[in-house]
GUTIMAR-17133 format. One record per residue (C-alpha): x, y, z; residue number from 1; residue in three letters. Coordinates in steps of 0.001 Angstrom, whole numbers. Layout:
N
((X Y Z) NUM Ala)
...
This chain:
290
((12819 -14398 -13269) 1 Unk)
((14727 -13589 -10090) 2 Unk)
((13102 -10634 -8313) 3 Unk)
((14363 -8501 -5437) 4 Unk)
((11507 -7295 -3216) 5 Unk)
((11334 -4850 -326) 6 Unk)
((8449 -4797 2126) 7 Unk)
((7897 -8490 1611) 8 Unk)
((7170 -9131 5286) 9 Unk)
((4188 -6779 5232) 10 Unk)
((519 -7505 4625) 11 Unk)
((562 -6824 873) 12 Unk)
((4110 -8040 391) 13 Unk)
((3350 -11562 1566) 14 Unk)
((506 -11845 -942) 15 Unk)
((2676 -10548 -3788) 16 Unk)
((5445 -12988 -2937) 17 Unk)
((2950 -15858 -2902) 18 Unk)
((1610 -14790 -6298) 19 Unk)
((5087 -14490 -7817) 20 Unk)
((6257 -17825 -6426) 21 Unk)
((3131 -19474 -7820) 22 Unk)
((4232 -18315 -11262) 23 Unk)
((7673 -19815 -10857) 24 Unk)
((9628 -16657 -10043) 25 Unk)
((12527 -16756 -7604) 26 Unk)
((12428 -14195 -4786) 27 Unk)
((15157 -12365 -2906) 28 Unk)
((13517 -10481 -20) 29 Unk)
((15065 -7677 1972) 30 Unk)
((14407 -8325 5672) 31 Unk)
((15562 -6600 8829) 32 Unk)
((15747 -9876 10764) 33 Unk)
((16769 -13299 9412) 34 Unk)
((14173 -16070 9124) 35 Unk)
((11370 -13551 8614) 36 Unk)
((10027 -15295 5512) 37 Unk)
((9856 -18917 4430) 38 Unk)
((10581 -20233 964) 39 Unk)
((12556 -17237 -272) 40 Unk)
((16147 -16108 -250) 41 Unk)
((16627 -13417 2390) 42 Unk)
((19025 -10479 2389) 43 Unk)
((19320 -8807 5781) 44 Unk)
((19373 -5026 5572) 45 Unk)
((17454 -1794 6019) 46 Unk)
((16222 102 2977) 47 Unk)
((16626 3398 4874) 48 Unk)
((20352 2673 5396) 49 Unk)
((22112 2466 2054) 50 Unk)
((25258 938 3531) 51 Unk)
((23286 -2216 4463) 52 Unk)
((22137 -2827 887) 53 Unk)
((24655 -5171 -731) 54 Unk)
((24184 -4684 -4458) 55 Unk)
((26777 -7364 -5144) 56 Unk)
((24391 -10010 -3813) 57 Unk)
((21723 -8901 -6294) 58 Unk)
((23721 -9040 -9512) 59 Unk)
((21755 -12094 -10681) 60 Unk)
((18358 -10401 -10122) 61 Unk)
((16522 -9182 -13197) 62 Unk)
((13873 -7048 -11472) 63 Unk)
((12868 -5282 -8258) 64 Unk)
((9566 -4519 -6545) 65 Unk)
((9507 -1761 -3925) 66 Unk)
((6661 -1964 -1386) 67 Unk)
((8032 -255 1722) 68 Unk)
((5751 2403 3167) 69 Unk)
((4008 3559 6327) 70 Unk)
((566 5055 6888) 71 Unk)
((1486 7023 10005) 72 Unk)
((4711 8579 11257) 73 Unk)
((6283 8860 14720) 74 Unk)
((9198 11286 14326) 75 Unk)
((10590 10786 17838) 76 Unk)
((11238 7154 16907) 77 Unk)
((12752 8053 13542) 78 Unk)
((9670 6718 11743) 79 Unk)
((8920 9439 9207) 80 Unk)
((7345 9623 5764) 81 Unk)
((10447 11369 4431) 82 Unk)
((12659 8518 5552) 83 Unk)
((10415 5558 4705) 84 Unk)
((9009 6894 1428) 85 Unk)
((11573 9237 -97) 86 Unk)
((14932 8145 1320) 87 Unk)
((14043 4459 1028) 88 Unk)
((13097 4851 -2629) 89 Unk)
((16275 6810 -3373) 90 Unk)
((18365 4085 -1746) 91 Unk)
((16651 1279 -3614) 92 Unk)
((16987 2997 -6984) 93 Unk)
((20688 3429 -6278) 94 Unk)
((20960 -258 -5345) 95 Unk)
((19204 -1309 -8550) 96 Unk)
((21635 805 -10580) 97 Unk)
((24640 -683 -8807) 98 Unk)
((23317 -4242 -9207) 99 Unk)
((22454 -3789 -12889) 100 Unk)
((18718 -4307 -12302) 101 Unk)
((16668 -2637 -15041) 102 Unk)
((13062 -3669 -14341) 103 Unk)
((11377 -1914 -11431) 104 Unk)
((7775 -1874 -10124) 105 Unk)
((6922 680 -7455) 106 Unk)
((4039 790 -4987) 107 Unk)
((2763 4320 -4493) 108 Unk)
((-701 5320 -3262) 109 Unk)
((-3935 6698 -4653) 110 Unk)
((-3865 10420 -3946) 111 Unk)
((-104 10919 -4310) 112 Unk)
((246 14656 -4931) 113 Unk)
((3123 17087 -4299) 114 Unk)
((596 19756 -3274) 115 Unk)
((-1382 17602 -840) 116 Unk)
((-2090 18805 2696) 117 Unk)
((-1153 15298 3860) 118 Unk)
((2555 14585 4247) 119 Unk)
((1852 10955 3350) 120 Unk)
((608 11923 -102) 121 Unk)
((3345 14533 -641) 122 Unk)
((6142 12089 121) 123 Unk)
((4545 9421 -2044) 124 Unk)
((4623 11944 -4902) 125 Unk)
((8251 12824 -4158) 126 Unk)
((9171 9143 -4316) 127 Unk)
((7374 8850 -7664) 128 Unk)
((9432 11743 -9022) 129 Unk)
((12626 9903 -8083) 130 Unk)
((11365 6889 -10027) 131 Unk)
((10449 9062 -13036) 132 Unk)
((13955 10476 -13258) 133 Unk)
((15691 7111 -12911) 134 Unk)
((17059 5180 -15866) 135 Unk)
((15047 2060 -15010) 136 Unk)
((12185 438 -16914) 137 Unk)
((9669 1419 -14266) 138 Unk)
((5976 952 -13596) 139 Unk)
((4152 2705 -10746) 140 Unk)
((951 1342 -9210) 141 Unk)
((-1202 3482 -6901) 142 Unk)
((-3593 1220 -4968) 143 Unk)
((-6558 2575 -3062) 144 Unk)
((-7741 1093 253) 145 Unk)
((-6642 -2565 243) 146 Unk)
((-8831 -5183 1898) 147 Unk)
((-7445 -8514 3009) 148 Unk)
((-8079 -11011 5829) 149 Unk)
((-4707 -10246 7405) 150 Unk)
((-4805 -6508 6785) 151 Unk)
((-4847 -4112 9734) 152 Unk)
((-7787 -2066 8445) 153 Unk)
((-9974 -5083 7718) 154 Unk)
((-9288 -6586 11143) 155 Unk)
((-10076 -3281 12842) 156 Unk)
((-13332 -2583 11001) 157 Unk)
((-14480 -6213 11316) 158 Unk)
((-13968 -6009 15067) 159 Unk)
((-16081 -2843 15253) 160 Unk)
((-18830 -4473 13224) 161 Unk)
((-18900 -7461 15550) 162 Unk)
((-19453 -5012 18415) 163 Unk)
((-22213 -3392 16302) 164 Unk)
((-20802 140 16732) 165 Unk)
((-18745 1966 14096) 166 Unk)
((-17477 5546 14604) 167 Unk)
((-17358 7902 11614) 168 Unk)
((-15206 10926 10916) 169 Unk)
((-17809 13526 10010) 170 Unk)
((-20773 11966 8252) 171 Unk)
((-18839 9162 6580) 172 Unk)
((-19404 10534 3077) 173 Unk)
((-15755 10484 1965) 174 Unk)
((-15346 8344 -1162) 175 Unk)
((-13458 5057 -1046) 176 Unk)
((-12711 2518 -3756) 177 Unk)
((-11656 -634 -1881) 178 Unk)
((-9752 -3320 -3753) 179 Unk)
((-8942 -6854 -2639) 180 Unk)
((-5364 -7762 -1821) 181 Unk)
((-5487 -10691 -4259) 182 Unk)
((-6229 -8241 -7092) 183 Unk)
((-3327 -6047 -5987) 184 Unk)
((-990 -9045 -5946) 185 Unk)
((-2033 -10059 -9463) 186 Unk)
((-1622 -6463 -10652) 187 Unk)
((1994 -6341 -9482) 188 Unk)
((2814 -9762 -10909) 189 Unk)
((1145 -9000 -14249) 190 Unk)
((2881 -5623 -14479) 191 Unk)
((6224 -7222 -13726) 192 Unk)
((5785 -9616 -16652) 193 Unk)
((4435 -7036 -19120) 194 Unk)
((6893 -4771 -20937) 195 Unk)
((4011 -2680 -22283) 196 Unk)
((3682 -1146 -18803) 197 Unk)
((7130 475 -18896) 198 Unk)
((6931 4155 -17977) 199 Unk)
((3275 4000 -16937) 200 Unk)
((1550 5021 -13707) 201 Unk)
((-1662 3173 -12852) 202 Unk)
((-4343 3882 -10274) 203 Unk)
((-5922 740 -8878) 204 Unk)
((-9263 875 -7088) 205 Unk)
((-12530 -964 -6929) 206 Unk)
((-16169 35 -6632) 207 Unk)
((-16567 3679 -5611) 208 Unk)
((-18859 4332 -2650) 209 Unk)
((-18876 6323 578) 210 Unk)
((-16987 5103 3617) 211 Unk)
((-20276 4636 5451) 212 Unk)
((-21763 2582 2613) 213 Unk)
((-18649 416 2413) 214 Unk)
((-18929 -422 6114) 215 Unk)
((-22663 -1065 5782) 216 Unk)
((-22094 -3502 2946) 217 Unk)
((-19320 -5252 4809) 218 Unk)
((-21654 -5583 7801) 219 Unk)
((-24351 -6979 5534) 220 Unk)
((-22068 -9693 4208) 221 Unk)
((-21106 -10523 7796) 222 Unk)
((-24778 -10687 8765) 223 Unk)
((-24448 -7893 11324) 224 Unk)
((-26346 -4692 12029) 225 Unk)
((-24345 -1640 13066) 226 Unk)
((-24921 1725 14660) 227 Unk)
((-22903 4600 13200) 228 Unk)
((-21644 7303 15546) 229 Unk)
((-20742 10601 13900) 230 Unk)
((-17728 12480 15222) 231 Unk)
((-17338 16121 14109) 232 Unk)
((-14206 16677 12054) 233 Unk)
((-13302 19726 14157) 234 Unk)
((-13366 17609 17311) 235 Unk)
((-11246 14851 15764) 236 Unk)
((-8708 17420 14548) 237 Unk)
((-8455 18830 18074) 238 Unk)
((-8007 15409 19636) 239 Unk)
((-5451 14375 17022) 240 Unk)
((-3470 17562 17595) 241 Unk)
((-3157 16639 21252) 242 Unk)
((-2871 12870 21047) 243 Unk)
((-1621 11626 17669) 244 Unk)
((1949 11337 18964) 245 Unk)
((726 8348 20957) 246 Unk)
((386 5037 19133) 247 Unk)
((-2713 4070 21099) 248 Unk)
((-4647 6992 19626) 249 Unk)
((-6210 5581 16434) 250 Unk)
((-6000 8634 14166) 251 Unk)
((-3435 11245 13158) 252 Unk)
((-3863 14755 11767) 253 Unk)
((-2372 13540 8512) 254 Unk)
((-4906 10733 8227) 255 Unk)
((-7733 13231 8695) 256 Unk)
((-6295 15308 5841) 257 Unk)
((-6063 12184 3697) 258 Unk)
((-9697 11395 4422) 259 Unk)
((-10831 14894 3467) 260 Unk)
((-8801 14787 237) 261 Unk)
((-10015 11321 -761) 262 Unk)
((-10876 10910 -4435) 263 Unk)
((-11801 7847 -6507) 264 Unk)
((-9394 6555 -9163) 265 Unk)
((-9262 8762 -12256) 266 Unk)
((-9727 5659 -14405) 267 Unk)
((-9424 1901 -14191) 268 Unk)
((-7341 1331 -17308) 269 Unk)
((-5144 -1022 -15307) 270 Unk)
((-7884 -3666 -15450) 271 Unk)
((-7803 -3830 -19234) 272 Unk)
((-4055 -3337 -19598) 273 Unk)
((-3207 -6070 -17089) 274 Unk)
((-6136 -8433 -17610) 275 Unk)
((-7557 -8037 -14110) 276 Unk)
((-11095 -8846 -13011) 277 Unk)
((-13045 -5926 -11522) 278 Unk)
((-14945 -6874 -8354) 279 Unk)
((-17651 -5041 -6425) 280 Unk)
((-17164 -4576 -2712) 281 Unk)
((-19513 -7427 -1718) 282 Unk)
((-17564 -9845 -3918) 283 Unk)
((-14298 -8702 -2364) 284 Unk)
((-15641 -9010 1180) 285 Unk)
((-17259 -12428 663) 286 Unk)
((-13828 -13780 -147) 287 Unk)
((-12572 -12500 3183) 288 Unk)
((-15282 -13533 5649) 289 Unk)
((-16258 -16960 4278) 290 Unk)
């Protein structure tokens, strides 16, 4: 199958491309700069600018995977959730229609909700609604926190653990359900090849535990002891209000809202439907640090 993919240069995208290529699929990747990826056909363009998406070059593609997304916005630079989540999805759905692509797999996020206090989750839900109302044979996957050796979060938390000090927002009791990037890649590839997933939305998470416990287990696998430093939520909100427009500040107001709204996956039916192996957090982490 020839598959058009957006977000292929990102952390998760590179793993999905590797998984798809290993199964013999041919990849056409949308990139903003040429020679961004090796071993795939590139199409230079910007998913937020419809005029750069040449549907004529995709007429021989049978499917599309949409992965573009951001975790934090910087409006003064034009980097917004509305643009990267909603507008980008609208543009890609239009491109698929023009190119005659019928199969479509969409990356959303655990917690997508039109009524969320977090703009990230609201715009993810708005993008899902665009997919729902399209004429495509769609599948939506909502991953939870994704762990991978080249992922920004894993690198950040591993660095803190090596310094033996890990700050917490509040008491660190917010639930997380971390899932390994290899499982996410297999989920997307399996969904792409499985017509029984048409019209379905899946939540994809792993073992449910508190943020603090996740870090403690990761530290245990790494053979490190850590000291947790609690930071009152009210203080972090105040600091974020003043400083989250700066990239060097590690947390935004929206990310605090996301943390407070965090919920585990409603179910893990995706594991049975797509033949995936469920892994506890230690098993996921061992594959990353050894």
